[in-house]
C-alpha positions, 0 to 999 in steps of 0.5 A: 530515511523513514521514521521507524514504525511511526503509526502512532505519531501521524503527521499531516502532509507526509508520506507513509510506507504501510506494510503488514504480513500474515500471523506467523507469516501465513498467507493472507491471499490464497487466490486472485479473488482475495487480492481483488477483494482487498483492492476493492475494499480500498476503492470503496473508501478512496474512490470519490465516485463509489457510493457503496453502502453497508448491510445496515444501509449506511454509506461507507466512509470516504477518506478524502484526505488520503492518497494511495500512491502505490501498492503491491499485494504478495502471498503473505504480506502487502506494501502500500504507499500513502500521502496524507493531506490535512487529516492525519487520523484519516490513515489510521481510520481507513486502515482500521476499517479496511483491515477489519473488513478484509479479515472478516471476508477472509475468515468467512470465506476459508472458515477460519477463526482468529487474527489474520495479520501479525499484529497492527500494521506498520506505518513508517513516515518518509522524511525525504524525497530520495527515500520516497523514490526508493520506497516506491521502487522497493514496493514495485520490485517486491515480486521476483517477476515484477514487470509482469506482476499483476497485483501491484500498481506498477503498470500504472507507472510504466504504461499509457493507460488510465489508473483507477480514481482511487490510485494517485501515481502522479505525485511520485511520477512528478519527481522524475522530471523526464527521467523514465520510471522503468529505467529507474527500476532497472537501475538497481546496482547503484541503489542496492545498499539503500534497498538492503537498508529498507529490507533490514528496516522491515525485518526489524519491524 
């Protein structure tokens, strides 16, 4: 099970389920370009091959101790799964920069003011591999038509194709030892109670 909303107690060499929604449950993505923008902001901080620079000429910070394992971007919320290596504070620093940059982009594009997100993101530490697998499934099955939903990392788990350098699905896939990830997603009935617990934990947050 997760250590509930443990964003203030970050520990190295652990998994974190990160999630947030729009203020008053309002949309944070209004079109495909918005979702692409958030992923691009993550890429410039996590892709070792990117060398983006700010308007002042300084390079964007890279967070080499972070691994983004899976994601799903919905209309008014998002889910992310990270693994933190040596520098536990890298997760907090990266998310602060990414969320601030995206909120500035969104407010400028849509000529709005005020906070975009419903408070600070939540980050629940995952305490065992079994729950880690259920979290990955919960994230990927968030959309109703999850198999064809484009703005999740599922296609990098189920198809033979190269994932971007800033996404690291193999750490989760290595836990299956030959068991097919698609079957794991489809095997919903046996884990319905666990998924309901996840939803209840998120709602309480």
